[in-house]
C-alpha positions in Angstrom: -17.0 61.8 7.6 -19.0 63.1 4.5 -20.1 66.4 4.9 -23.5 67.5 4.2 -25.0 71.0 3.0 -27.7 73.2 4.9 -30.6 72.3 2.6 -29.6 68.7 3.0 -30.2 69.4 6.6 -33.1 70.9 6.2 -34.6 68.1 4.8 -34.8 66.0 8.6 -37.9 65.7 10.2 -36.6 65.4 13.7 -39.3 66.1 16.4 -39.7 65.5 20.1 -41.7 63.4 21.0 -43.2 61.0 24.3 -42.7 57.3 24.6 -46.5 55.8 25.6 -45.4 52.3 25.0 -41.9 50.1 25.5 -41.3 46.5 24.9 -39.0 43.9 24.7 -39.7 41.7 21.0 -39.1 37.9 21.5 -36.7 36.5 19.8 -34.3 39.8 19.6 -31.6 40.3 22.4 -31.0 44.0 20.8 -34.8 45.5 20.1 -37.8 47.3 21.7 -40.4 48.1 20.2 -41.5 51.4 21.2 -44.9 53.7 20.2 -43.9 57.4 20.3 -46.6 60.4 20.6 -45.4 63.0 18.2 -48.0 65.1 18.8 -50.7 64.5 15.6 -49.9 60.9 15.4 -47.9 57.9 17.1 -45.3 56.2 16.0 -43.5 52.8 16.2 -39.7 52.2 16.6 -38.0 49.5 16.7 -34.8 50.3 18.7 -31.5 48.6 19.1 -31.0 49.1 23.0 -32.0 46.4 24.5 -29.3 45.2 26.4 -28.7 48.3 27.7 -32.1 48.9 29.4 -33.0 46.7 32.7 -36.8 47.5 32.6 -38.5 48.5 28.9 -41.0 50.3 31.5 -38.5 52.6 32.7 -38.5 54.6 28.8 -42.4 55.2 29.3 -42.6 59.0 29.3 -39.3 59.3 28.0 -39.2 62.4 25.4 -36.8 62.1 22.6 -35.7 63.0 19.8 -36.8 61.3 16.7 -36.3 61.3 12.8 -39.3 61.3 11.4 -39.1 61.3 7.5 -37.4 57.8 7.6 -38.4 55.3 4.9 -40.0 52.9 7.3 -38.2 49.7 7.1 -39.6 46.1 8.8 -37.3 44.5 11.6 -38.4 41.3 13.1 -42.1 41.7 11.6 -42.1 45.3 12.7 -42.0 47.9 10.5 -40.0 51.1 12.1 -41.7 54.0 11.4 -38.9 56.6 12.6 -35.4 57.0 14.2 -35.0 57.0 17.9 -32.4 60.2 17.9 -29.3 59.0 21.0 -26.1 59.3 21.9 -23.2 57.0 21.6 -20.9 56.8 24.8 -18.4 53.8 24.4 -20.2 52.0 22.6 -23.3 52.4 24.0 -26.7 54.9 23.5 -27.3 57.2 26.0 -31.1 58.6 25.6 -31.0 62.3 24.2 -34.1 63.8 26.2 -34.7 67.4 27.3 -35.0 68.2 30.8 -37.8 71.1 30.1 -40.9 69.2 29.0 -41.2 69.9 25.0 -44.7 69.5 23.1 -45.1 66.1 21.8 -44.1 67.8 17.4 -42.3 70.1 18.5 -39.3 70.6 16.1 -35.6 70.6 15.8 -33.8 72.8 14.3 
């Protein structure tokens, strides 16, 4: 594992957001399109978690940490404007969400 410095970590803009839209991407077995309210803006994220979610609608309303200053990337014709952070357990993503409601846009430090 590569080591980063505290200064490197300080460059990451990780914020809390609430999923407002979650839908499967046609023709993509693993991809979901999420819209996430980050307080001052809404971002579209593409997440490769479809095979682990029975019904994307169950994600709506969940708060998640989002890496907000990641360069945008096109996936299946959609622009992903950040990355949802999740844990990896036995090669399956586990969503991280706070037990206590946090204001959208709050930074993680």
